[in-house]
C-alpha positions in Angstrom: 0.0 0.0 0.0 1.5 3.3 -1.1 0.6 6.7 0.2 2.3 9.9 -0.7 4.8 8.2 -3.0 6.1 5.8 -0.4 5.0 2.8 1.6 3.1 3.1 4.8 5.5 2.4 7.7 4.2 0.6 10.7 5.3 2.0 14.0 7.0 -0.1 16.6 7.5 -0.2 20.3 5.4 -1.2 23.3 3.1 1.0 25.4 4.3 2.6 28.5 2.5 4.2 31.4 0.1 6.9 30.4 1.1 10.4 31.6 -1.0 13.5 32.1 0.2 17.0 31.7 1.2 16.9 35.4 3.2 13.7 34.8 1.0 11.4 36.8 -0.7 8.2 35.7 -4.2 8.6 34.5 -6.4 5.5 34.8 -8.8 6.9 32.2 -6.1 7.3 29.6 -6.2 5.6 26.2 -4.6 2.2 26.3 -2.0 1.6 23.5 -2.3 -1.8 21.8 1.0 -3.8 21.7 2.2 -4.6 18.2 2.9 -8.3 19.0 0.0 -10.6 19.7 -2.5 -7.8 19.1 -5.3 -9.9 17.8 -4.8 -12.6 20.3 -4.9 -10.2 23.2 -7.9 -8.3 21.7 -9.7 -11.6 21.3 -8.9 -12.5 24.9 -10.0 -9.1 26.2 -13.3 -9.4 24.4 -14.0 -12.6 26.5 -14.1 -14.8 23.4 -11.2 -17.0 24.7 -13.1 -17.7 27.9 -16.2 -18.5 25.9 -14.2 -21.0 23.8 -12.6 -22.5 26.9 -16.1 -23.1 28.3 -17.2 -24.8 25.1 -14.1 -27.1 25.0 -14.5 -27.9 28.6 -18.2 -28.7 28.1 -17.4 -31.0 25.1 -14.7 -32.8 27.1 -17.1 -33.4 29.9 -19.7 -34.6 27.4 -17.3 -37.2 26.0 -16.3 -38.3 29.5 -19.8 -38.7 30.8 -21.0 -40.4 27.6 -18.2 -42.9 27.9 -18.8 -43.5 31.6 -22.6 -43.7 31.0 -22.4 -46.2 28.1 -19.9 -48.4 30.0 -22.1 -48.6 33.1 -25.2 -49.2 31.1 -23.6 -52.0 29.0 -22.1 -53.7 32.1 -25.5 -53.6 33.9 -27.3 -55.0 30.8 -24.8 -57.8 30.2 -25.1 -58.9 33.8 -28.9 -59.0 33.8 -29.0 -60.7 30.4 -26.4 -63.3 31.5 -28.5 -64.2 34.6 -31.7 -64.5 32.5 -30.1 -66.5 29.7 -28.8 -69.2 32.1 -32.2 -70.2 33.3 -34.7 -69.3 30.5 -35.3 -70.7 27.0 -37.3 -68.6 24.6 -40.6 -70.2 23.5 -40.9 -68.4 20.1 -38.5 -67.3 17.4 -38.4 -64.3 15.1 -40.4 -64.6 11.9 -38.2 -66.1 9.2 -36.3 -68.3 11.6 -35.3 -71.7 10.3 -37.9 -74.0 11.9 -39.6 -77.1 10.5 -43.3 -77.0 9.8 -45.6 -74.0 9.5 -44.9 -70.9 11.5 -47.5 -70.6 14.2 -48.7 -67.3 15.6 -48.0 -67.1 19.3 -50.1 -64.7 21.2 -48.6 -63.5 24.5 -50.5 -61.7 27.2 -49.1 -58.2 27.7 -48.7 -58.7 31.4 -46.6 -61.8 30.9 -44.5 -60.6 27.9 -41.3 -60.3 29.9 -41.7 -63.8 31.3 -41.7 -65.4 27.9 -39.3 -62.8 26.1 -36.8 -61.9 28.8 -34.0 -61.1 26.3 -36.1 -58.5 24.3 -37.2 -56.9 27.6 -33.7 -56.6 28.8 -32.6 -55.0 25.5 -35.5 -52.6 25.7 -34.6 -51.6 29.3 -31.0 -51.1 28.2 -32.1 -48.9 25.4 -34.2 -46.8 27.8 -31.3 -46.6 30.2 -29.0 -45.4 27.4 -31.5 -42.8 26.2 -32.0 -41.5 29.8 -28.3 -41.3 30.5 -27.5 -39.7 27.1 -30.3 -37.2 27.8 -28.8 -36.4 31.2 -25.4 -36.0 29.6 -26.7 -33.7 27.0 -28.6 -31.6 29.5 -25.4 -31.3 31.6 -23.4 -30.3 28.6 -26.0 -27.7 27.6 -26.0 -26.4 31.1 -22.2 -26.1 31.0 -22.4 -24.2 27.7 -25.2 -22.1 28.9 -23.1 -21.3 32.0 -20.4 -20.1 29.7 -22.8 -18.0 27.7 -24.3 -16.5 30.8 -20.9 -15.4 31.9 -20.6 -13.5 28.6 -23.2 -10.8 29.1 -24.1 -8.3 26.5 -24.0 -4.5 26.8 -26.4 -2.6 29.1 -27.6 0.9 28.7 -25.5 2.2 31.6 -22.4 1.0 29.7 -22.7 4.0 27.5 -21.4 6.3 30.2 -18.1 4.4 30.1 -17.6 4.1 26.4 -15.2 6.4 24.5 -14.3 7.0 20.9 -11.6 8.8 18.9 -12.0 11.7 16.5 -10.1 14.7 15.0 -6.9 12.9 14.1 -3.8 14.9 13.1 -0.3 13.5 12.3 2.6 15.8 13.2 4.6 17.1 10.2 7.6 14.9 11.1 5.3 11.9 11.4 6.5 11.0 14.9 3.4 11.9 16.8 -0.4 11.9 16.3 -2.9 14.2 18.0 -6.4 13.1 18.5 -9.5 13.8 20.5 -11.1 11.3 22.8 -14.9 11.7 23.1 -16.3 10.9 26.6 -19.8 10.2 27.8 -19.3 10.4 31.6 -20.0 14.1 31.9 -23.1 15.8 33.4 -24.4 16.9 30.0 -23.5 16.1 26.5 -20.4 14.2 25.5 -17.2 16.2 25.6 -13.8 15.8 23.9 -10.3 15.8 25.3 -7.1 16.3 23.3 -4.4 13.7 23.5 -1.0 13.3 21.8 0.7 9.9 21.3 4.4 9.4 20.5 4.4 6.7 17.8 7.8 5.2 18.6 6.9 4.2 22.2 3.1 4.6 22.5 3.5 7.2 25.3 0.4 9.5 25.5 -0.3 12.8 27.1 -3.6 14.6 27.8 -4.1 18.3 27.4 -6.3 19.9 30.1 -7.7 18.7 33.4 -10.0 15.9 34.2 -13.3 16.2 32.3 -12.1 19.4 30.8 -13.0 19.9 27.2 -10.4 20.5 24.5 -10.2 19.7 20.8 -9.6 20.9 17.2 -5.8 20.2 17.1 -3.6 21.7 14.4 0.2 21.2 14.3 2.7 24.0 13.7 4.7 23.6 10.5 7.8 22.6 12.4 5.9 20.2 14.7 7.1 21.8 17.9 3.8 23.3 18.9 0.1 22.4 18.7 -2.8 24.8 18.6 -6.2 23.8 19.9 -9.4 25.0 21.5 -9.2 24.6 25.2 -8.3 26.3 28.5 -5.2 28.0 29.9 -5.8 28.9 33.5 -9.2 30.7 33.8 -9.3 31.6 30.1 -10.9 29.6 27.3 -10.3 29.9 23.6 -7.4 29.4 21.2 -4.5 27.8 23.1 -1.0 26.8 22.1 1.2 24.2 23.8 4.2 22.0 23.2 3.6 18.4 22.1 4.4 17.1 25.6 1.6 19.2 27.1 3.9 21.8 28.7 4.2 25.5 27.9 0.4 26.0 27.7 -0.3 29.6 26.4 -3.6 31.3 25.9 -3.6 33.1 22.6 -7.1 34.5 21.9 -10.7 34.3 22.9 -13.0 32.7 20.4 -16.8 32.5 20.2 -19.3 30.7 18.1 -22.8 31.2 16.8 -26.0 29.2 17.0 -26.8 30.2 13.5 -27.6 27.2 11.2 -24.6 26.6 8.9 -23.6 23.7 6.7 -20.8 21.4 7.8 -17.8 23.6 8.1 -14.1 22.7 7.7 -11.0 23.8 9.6 -11.4 26.7 12.1 -7.6 27.0 12.8 -4.7 27.3 10.3 -1.0 28.0 10.8 1.0 30.3 8.6 3.7 28.4 6.7 6.4 30.2 8.7 4.7 29.2 12.0 4.6 32.9 13.2 0.9 33.4 12.9 -2.3 31.5 13.4 -5.6 32.2 11.6 -8.8 31.2 13.3 -12.6 31.6 13.0 -14.6 33.5 15.6 -18.1 35.1 15.7 -19.0 38.8 16.2 -22.4 40.5 16.6 -24.4 41.0 13.4 -26.7 43.9 12.4 -29.8 42.1 13.7 -28.3 40.8 17.0 -29.6 43.7 19.2 -33.2 43.5 18.0 -33.3 39.7 18.1 -32.1 39.6 21.7 -34.1 42.6 23.1 -37.4 43.0 24.9 -39.5 42.7 22.8 -37.7 40.4 20.4 -37.9 41.8 16.9 -37.5 39.3 14.0 -36.3 40.5 10.6 -34.4 37.6 9.2 -35.9 34.7 7.2 -33.5 32.3 9.0 -34.5 33.4 12.5 -34.2 30.1 14.4 -31.0 28.5 15.7 -29.1 25.4 14.7 -31.0 22.2 14.9 -28.8 20.6 17.6 -28.4 23.6 19.8 -31.2 22.8 22.1 -30.9 25.7 24.5 -32.6 28.7 22.9 -35.3 29.4 20.3 -33.8 32.2 18.3 -30.8 32.8 16.0 -28.2 35.0 17.8 -27.4 36.5 14.3 -23.6 36.5 15.1 -21.4 36.3 12.0 -18.3 34.1 11.6 -15.2 36.0 10.5 -11.5 35.3 9.9 -9.0 36.5 12.6 -5.2 36.2 12.8 -3.0 36.1 15.9 0.7 36.9 16.0 2.5 34.5 18.3 5.4 36.8 19.1 3.4 39.8 20.1 0.0 38.2 21.0 -1.7 40.8 18.8 -5.1 39.7 17.3 -6.5 41.2 14.1 -9.9 40.7 12.4 -9.4 40.2 8.7 -13.0 40.1 7.4 -16.2 41.8 8.4 -19.7 42.4 7.2 -23.0 40.5 7.2 -21.6 37.3 5.6 -20.2 34.2 7.2 -16.6 33.1 6.4 -15.3 29.7 7.5 -13.4 26.6 6.5 -10.0 28.2 6.2 -6.6 26.9 4.8 -3.4 29.0 4.6 -1.5 28.9 1.2 2.0 27.5 1.1 3.3 30.9 0.0 1.8 32.5 3.1 0.2 35.2 1.0 -3.5 34.0 0.9 -6.0 32.2 3.0 -8.7 30.1 1.2 -12.1 30.1 2.8 -15.8 29.3 2.1 -18.6 31.9 2.1 -22.2 32.4 0.8 -22.4 35.7 -1.0 -25.9 35.3 -2.4 -28.1 38.5 -2.2 -30.4 36.6 0.2 -28.1 34.0 1.8 -30.9 32.9 4.2 -32.9 31.4 1.4 -30.1 30.2 -0.9 -27.5 28.1 0.7 -25.0 28.5 -2.1 -21.4 28.4 -0.8 -18.5 29.3 -3.0 -14.7 29.3 -2.7 -12.8 32.5 -2.1 -9.2 33.6 -1.1 -8.2 36.4 1.2 -4.9 38.3 0.4 -3.3 39.2 3.6 -1.3 42.2 2.3 -4.3 44.3 1.6 -7.3 42.1 2.8 -8.7 41.9 -0.7 -11.0 39.0 -1.5 -10.9 37.0 -4.7 -13.7 34.8 -5.8 -12.7 31.5 -7.4 -16.0 29.8 -8.0 -19.4 31.1 -8.9 -21.7 28.1 -9.4 -25.2 27.1 -8.3 -23.5 24.1 -6.6 -22.2 24.1 -3.0 -18.4 24.1 -2.3 -16.9 23.1 1.0 -13.5 22.5 2.8 -10.7 23.8 0.6 -7.1 22.4 0.8 -4.1 24.0 -0.9 -1.7 21.6 -2.7 1.8 21.6 -1.2 3.1 23.5 -4.2 0.4 26.1 -3.9 -0.8 25.7 -7.5 -4.0 23.9 -6.9 -6.9 23.9 -4.4 -8.8 20.6 -3.8 -12.2 20.9 -2.2 -15.5 19.1 -1.7 -18.5 20.1 -3.9 -21.7 19.0 -5.5 -22.6 18.6 -9.2 -26.0 20.1 -9.0 -27.6 22.9 -7.1 -29.8 20.5 -5.2 -27.9 20.6 -1.9 -28.9 23.0 0.9 -28.4 22.9 4.6 -31.2 20.5 5.5 -31.5 18.1 2.6 -28.4 16.6 1.1 -29.8 14.5 -1.8 -27.0 15.5 -4.0 -23.8 13.6 -3.3 -20.6 15.6 -2.7 -17.5 14.8 -4.8 -13.8 15.8 -4.8 -13.0 18.7 -7.1 -9.9 20.8 -7.8 -9.3 24.3 -9.3 -6.2 26.1 -10.2 -5.1 28.8 -7.7 -5.9 31.5 -10.2 -9.5 30.2 -10.6 -9.1 28.4 -13.9 -9.6 24.8 -14.8 -12.2 23.8 -12.4 -12.6 20.0 -12.6 -14.1 17.0 -10.8 -11.4 14.6 -9.6 -13.7 11.9 -8.2 -16.2 11.7 -11.0 -15.7 8.0 -11.6 -16.9 7.1 -8.1 -20.7 7.3 -8.0 -21.0 7.6 -4.3 -20.8 10.3 -1.6 -17.2 11.5 -1.1 -15.7 13.3 1.9 -13.3 16.3 2.1 -9.9 15.7 0.4 -6.5 15.8 2.0 -3.2 16.1 0.0 -0.3 13.7 0.4 2.9 15.4 1.5 4.4 15.4 -2.0 1.2 16.6 -3.6 1.0 13.5 -5.8 -2.4 12.4 -4.7 -5.5 13.3 -2.6 -7.2 11.1 0.0 -10.9 11.1 0.8 -13.6 8.9 2.3 -16.3 7.3 0.3 -19.6 5.9 1.5 -20.2 2.4 0.2 -23.1 0.1 1.0 -23.3 0.9 4.6 -19.6 1.4 5.1 -17.2 4.4 4.8 -13.9 3.6 3.2 -10.7 5.6 2.5 -9.5 6.1 -1.0 -6.3 7.5 -2.5 -6.5 9.2 -5.9 -3.2 10.0 -7.7 -3.1 13.0 -10.0 -0.8 11.3 -12.5 -1.7 7.8 -13.5 0.3 4.6 -13.2 -0.8 1.0 -13.9 -4.1 0.0 -12.5 -3.9 -2.7 -9.8 -6.1 -4.6 -7.3 -8.4 -2.5 -5.2 -8.4 0.4 -7.7 -11.5 1.8 -9.4 -11.2 3.6 -12.8 -12.4 7.2 -12.9 -12.8 7.1 -16.7 -12.6 10.1 -19.1 -8.8 10.2 -18.7 -8.9 10.3 -14.9 -6.6 8.2 -12.7 -7.8 5.1 -10.9 -8.7 5.5 -7.2 -7.1 3.0 -4.8 -9.0 1.9 -1.8 -6.4 2.0 1.0 -8.7 1.3 4.0 -11.5 -1.1 3.1 -12.3 -2.6 6.5 -15.9 -3.3 7.4 -17.1 -0.3 9.3 -16.7 3.5 9.2 -13.6 5.5 8.6 -14.1 8.9 10.2 -11.3 11.4 10.7 -7.9 10.8 8.9 -4.6 12.6 8.5 -1.4 11.9 6.5 2.1 13.2 6.9 5.1 11.8 4.9 4.4 8.1 4.8 2.3 7.8 8.0 -1.5 7.6 7.6 -3.6 7.8 10.8 -7.3 7.4 10.9 -10.3 6.4 13.1 -12.3 3.3 12.4 -15.5 2.1 14.0 -15.8 -1.7 13.5 -18.8 -4.0 14.2 -17.4 -4.8 17.6 -16.1 -1.4 18.9 -16.5 2.4 18.6 -14.0 4.5 16.7 -10.4 3.8 17.7 -7.1 5.2 16.4 -5.2 3.3 13.7 -1.9 3.9 12.0 -0.8 1.8 9.0 -3.6 -0.7 9.6 -2.6 -1.3 13.2 -4.9 -0.2 16.0 -3.1 2.0 18.5 -5.8 2.6 21.1 -8.2 0.3 23.0 -10.3 2.8 24.8 -13.1 0.4 25.7 -11.1 -2.6 26.8 -12.3 -2.5 30.3 -16.0 -2.0 29.3 -16.1 -4.7 26.6 -14.0 -7.3 28.5 -16.1 -10.3 28.9 -19.0 -8.8 26.9 -20.5 -10.5 24.0 -21.0 -8.4 20.8 -23.8 -9.5 18.5 -23.1 -10.3 14.9 -24.4 -8.1 12.1 -25.3 -9.6 8.7 -26.1 -7.9 5.4 -28.6 -9.2 2.9 -30.4 -7.7 -0.1 -33.8 -7.9 -1.6 -35.7 -6.6 -4.6 -37.8 -3.5 -4.1 -41.6 -3.6 -4.4 -41.5 -2.0 -7.8 -38.6 -4.1 -9.0 -36.5 -1.0 -9.6 -33.8 -1.5 -7.0 -31.8 -4.0 -5.1 -32.1 -2.8 -1.5 -29.6 -3.7 1.2 -30.4 -4.3 4.9 -28.4 -5.1 8.0 -29.6 -7.4 10.7 -28.1 -7.5 14.2 -28.7 -11.0 15.7 -29.9 -11.5 19.3 -27.3 -12.9 21.6 -29.5 -15.7 22.8 -29.7 -17.3 19.3 -28.2 -20.8 19.4 -25.3 -21.4 17.1 -26.0 -23.4 13.9 -29.6 -22.1 13.5 -30.0 -22.1 9.7 -30.7 -19.1 7.5 -33.2 -20.0 4.8 -35.5 -18.5 2.2 -38.0 -21.3 2.8 -41.4 -19.8 3.7 -42.6 -20.5 7.2 -45.4 -22.6 5.9 -42.7 -25.0 4.6 -41.5 -25.8 8.1 -42.5 -28.8 10.1 -41.6 -30.3 13.5 -39.0 -32.4 11.7 -36.9 -29.2 11.2 -36.2 -29.4 15.0 -34.2 -32.5 14.3 -32.0 -30.7 11.7 -31.0 -28.0 14.1 -33.8 -25.5 13.7 -34.9 -23.9 17.0 -38.6 -23.3 17.5 -37.8 -20.4 19.9 -38.8 -17.1 18.3 -37.0 -13.8 18.9 -38.5 -10.3 18.8 -37.3 -7.9 16.1 -37.0 -4.1 16.2 -36.9 -2.2 12.9 -34.5 0.7 13.4 -34.9 3.3 10.6 -32.2 5.8 9.8 -32.8 9.5 9.4 -32.0 11.9 6.5 -33.5 10.5 4.4 -30.1 10.8 2.7 -27.9 8.9 5.1 -27.0 5.2 5.6 -26.8 2.5 8.2 -24.3 -0.3 8.2 -22.2 -2.8 10.1 -20.3 -0.3 12.3 -20.8 -0.5 16.0 -24.3 0.5 17.1 -24.7 0.8 20.8 -28.5 0.8 20.9 -28.7 -2.3 18.7 -26.2 -4.1 20.9 -28.2 -3.4 24.0 -31.3 -4.8 22.3 -29.3 -7.8 21.2 -28.3 -8.5 24.9 -32.0 -8.7 25.7 -32.5 -11.3 23.0 -33.9 -9.0 20.3 -32.8 -8.7 16.7 -32.6 -5.3 15.0 -33.2 -4.6 11.3 -31.8 -1.6 9.5 -32.9 -1.0 5.9 -31.1 1.4 3.6 -34.2 2.3 1.7 -34.2 4.3 -1.5 -32.9 7.8 -0.8 -30.0 6.4 1.2 -26.5 7.3 0.4 -23.7 4.9 -0.5 -25.6 3.3 -3.4 -25.2 5.8 -6.2 -26.8 9.1 -7.1 -29.8 7.5 -8.8 -30.7 5.6 -5.6 -30.4 8.8 -3.5 -32.6 10.6 -6.0 -35.3 7.9 -5.9 -37.1 9.5 -2.9 -37.5 12.8 -4.7 -41.1 13.9 -4.6 -42.1 10.6 -3.0 -41.7 10.9 0.8 -43.7 8.4 2.8 -44.0 6.5 -0.5 -41.9 3.7 -2.0 -39.1 4.2 0.6 -41.6 3.2 3.2 -42.4 0.1 1.1 -38.7 -0.6 1.0 -38.7 -0.9 4.8 -41.7 -3.2 4.9 -40.3 -5.3 2.1 -37.1 -5.5 4.0 -39.0 -6.7 7.1 -40.7 -9.4 5.0 -37.4 -10.5 3.5 -35.9 -10.7 6.9 -38.7 -12.9 8.2 -38.3 -15.3 5.2 -34.6 -15.4 5.6 -34.4 -15.7 9.4 -36.9 -18.2 10.5 -36.5 -17.5 14.1 -38.0 -14.0 14.0 -41.2 -13.8 15.9 -43.6 -12.0 13.6 -46.0 -11.4 16.5 -43.3 -9.4 18.5 -42.2 -6.7 16.1 -41.3 -3.1 17.0 -40.4 0.0 15.0 -38.4 3.1 15.8 -36.3 5.8 14.3 -35.1 9.4 14.8 -35.8 12.4 12.5 -36.8 11.0 9.1 -36.6 7.6 10.7 -39.2 8.8 13.2 -41.2 10.2 10.4 -41.3 6.8 8.7 -42.0 5.0 12.0 -45.1 7.2 12.5 -46.2 6.9 8.9 -45.9 3.1 8.9 -48.1 2.6 12.0 -50.9 4.5 10.1 -50.5 2.1 7.2 -50.1 -1.3 8.9 -50.8 -3.0 12.2 -47.9 -5.4 12.0 -46.0 -3.7 14.8 -46.8 -4.3 18.4 -45.1 -1.1 19.6 -43.6 2.0 18.0 -41.1 4.7 19.2 -40.8 7.7 16.8 -38.2 10.2 18.0 -38.1 13.8 16.6 -40.6 12.7 14.0 -42.2 14.9 11.3 -45.9 14.2 11.6 -47.5 17.0 9.6 -45.4 18.0 6.6 -47.3 21.3 6.2 -46.9 22.6 9.7 -43.3 21.3 9.7 -42.4 23.3 6.6 -43.5 26.6 8.2 -42.0 25.9 11.7 -38.6 24.4 11.0 -35.4 26.4 11.3 -34.8 26.2 7.6 -38.0 26.6 5.6 -37.0 25.3 2.2 -36.7 21.6 3.0 -39.9 20.6 1.3 -39.0 22.7 -1.7 -35.7 20.8 -2.0 -37.3 17.4 -1.6 -40.4 18.0 -3.7 -39.2 20.5 -6.3 -41.6 23.3 -5.4 -42.8 25.2 -2.4 -45.9 23.9 -0.6 -48.0 26.9 -1.8 -47.2 26.1 -5.4 -49.5 23.8 -7.4 -51.1 21.0 -5.5 -48.2 20.2 -3.3 -50.1 21.3 -0.2 -52.7 18.6 -0.8 -50.0 16.0 -1.5 -48.1 16.9 1.7 -51.2 16.4 3.8 -52.0 13.1 2.1 -48.5 11.9 2.8 -48.5 13.0 6.5 -49.1 10.6 9.4 -51.5 13.0 11.0 -53.9 12.7 8.1 -54.2 8.9 8.7 -54.0 8.9 12.5 -57.4 7.2 12.8 -55.8 4.1 11.3 -53.1 4.0 13.9 -53.7 1.4 16.6 -50.1 0.6 17.6 -49.1 1.7 21.1 -46.7 4.6 20.5 -44.0 6.2 22.7 -43.1 9.6 21.3 -39.7 11.1 22.3 -38.6 14.7 21.5 -36.2 17.4 22.4 -37.9 20.3 24.1 -36.0 22.9 22.0 -35.8 21.1 18.7 -35.6 23.8 16.0 -35.4 21.3 13.1 -38.5 19.3 13.9 -40.3 21.4 16.4 -41.9 19.5 19.3 -45.3 20.6 18.1 -45.0 17.7 15.6 -45.0 15.2 18.5 -47.8 17.2 20.3 -50.1 16.8 17.3 -49.6 13.1 17.0 -49.9 12.5 20.7 -53.3 14.2 20.8 -54.4 12.5 17.6 -53.6 9.1 18.9 -55.3 9.7 22.2 -58.4 11.0 20.4 -58.7 7.7 18.5 -58.2 5.7 21.6 -54.6 4.5 20.9 -52.2 4.2 23.8 -49.7 7.0 23.6 -47.0 8.5 25.9 -44.9 11.6 25.1 -41.5 12.1 26.6 -40.0 15.6 26.4 -36.2 16.0 27.0 -35.1 19.4 28.3 -32.0 21.1 26.9 -32.2 18.9 23.8 -32.5 20.0 20.2 -32.8 17.7 17.2 -32.1 14.2 18.5 -31.1 13.3 22.1 -27.5 14.0 23.0 -27.0 14.3 26.8 -25.6 11.0 27.9 -28.1 10.5 30.8 -30.9 11.3 28.3 -29.6 8.7 25.9 -29.5 6.1 28.6 -33.0 7.0 29.7 -34.3 6.8 26.2 -32.9 3.3 25.8 -34.3 2.1 29.1 -37.7 3.6 28.3 -37.7 1.9 24.9 -36.9 -1.4 26.5 -39.7 -1.1 29.0 -42.1 0.0 26.3 -41.3 -3.0 24.1 -41.4 -5.4 27.0 -44.8 -4.1 28.1 -46.3 -4.7 24.6 -44.4 -7.9 23.8 -45.4 -9.4 27.1 -48.1 -12.1 26.9 -47.6 -12.7 23.2 -47.4 -16.4 22.6 -44.2 -17.4 20.9 
């Protein structure tokens, strides 16, 4: 595997004691994984070795008891038969025996049968003894195996508070260290991140900041001797600089943000090439801020509500993001841009003369989320526009020679803040604004932001593929195609998949020949990897001795025969091994299937629907599904049409058809799962989802009564009221092509809304919602709650304070899982298997 013109070099060394900035051991520090015996140790830590030992021990005991049982039984039988045969002569022979004369039928009274046929009776008794003893042996073996399985408990909801994951990876310029953020769930509120730096040679790590103190957003200085990040220095919070060993912490500048809805932004900190200055993003009051925060509150902006996830307020603070620069020697801070626009996603040019950034300069930027690429000349603060398209441009990156800027963008103007039907791709443009071209045009899937290799020979980016997220390398000059490469066509170079593991690649960084990245696998949350070797094992203590349920993928044909749709099923932990998977209809089963290994035990199934609709689910670690699996429930995730990772045509297939064929995809996926997995209990089915997944959950229970319980979270119930209450009011226009007031769309939206069909809903429903959700206002849940109660359907509404769109506070997440379990158990209880 080649990256940046050279081979990836695995690091060596063994882990040492973890040190904090104060030089003391931290028991919560990330655990480095030793290079030797990594897989074996990981296997042992997961408890699988103990599970195997239990099975081997049980089988050994089975053989021993079988041998002993048979020996004792045969001895007893031979003794009894020997005694009988010495004194008794049989009075009749088997039919077909060689006797003279006609064979006469001999009738024997049942009560005296053993008196005249002692040998047959002894054999019959022996067979009964053998069966009884074998049954006892098997029961003992099963008990031993079950004991081993019981010792391998699954995850519980409270385990969430102890789980951690890795994000925001940055390799140092000299490729000797890697900075990363560990995300924790043990705080009083939402998860918080903490910055760590690992020395690759020996695995030594250091944490920046105090216990449970938030820090993140690391950026290395060009010489690798300093690291800038967002954190605290004494009693001040903002932009901080420190040495890689955590010493020399220096506060540089205050920073502030905004609750204004913005698209996903890129880097907020960038070093100058000479390492003397740092550019950063911070918010300042806008022209509407005073009126929008006064008494009374005066609204003048179209986009007057805050970000969907903010959860604390109800109104946009109208602060604008601008570019600042801090001089390290003098500490002087200067604001470089101003006005009513937002500037963000910065990257400093190798020459040091310009800073690339993203901004929306449309006349009415609140209604047209059209972001373009600009550069700021530091000498005179002049701004140069490089793109002027109807598409959306994001996350620029200068090439090492300063001649090219790579960035992320769409092909069509169909992407806005809220709906992302249009896949993003990797593009490039000359630094002078000429020769705009798409680099990743041959990969028909959603691509992440690009990063250059150190020598500028290639770019790296992530690609969503069939429920996974992989990492690709795309050279700018072509060599011979090889295994793992995909041709880009039209003269483009082939892209090489360099991380193709099952799961999700998140953050990544490359320096020289060292590639670091995060990977969430089916068995663990995101961990840090370098050159294919895992360097952290954050959840070793939590997952030790815990069983992780298997996830299987399967496909089926959509109801209209247009698409092959993929689904992922998480198996329940109680499922016996060897239970077959079959496409045989249930009606084809008989009791004889029990003899071939089929278990007549049925297991409940929860349909977990993803949001978006333009998103995906896959085999990566899913905590909620694992908790369900520990209770003996399966979970089904269907990547219905509209999902990403299956090409642009598949993502487009939900356009102007919400609560239509994509809902049928979910039901067809459920039907396919029940045909394939014969152990699913069709009488104990549940359905849940968040955001668009909640919308589909609510819609489905107005269309079918197949589910015993439903849990829609942050669900759109009434598409008309939603359109006029959400924080960004052009969602429906993007998804349907016109505004609700145009043509007959208003009638269509009502017909496709769950509230219109609430009289048909008879499924007990638990509604969960954030109190300050500005994306899907809580009024949506309120409408459905009253509607369900009006028609006599059991309904409960749970409102989470301080939450926006989705549930984020750790204790709220735990509560939501526990409530969900109780809800399902209540309505699964008493159902005959």
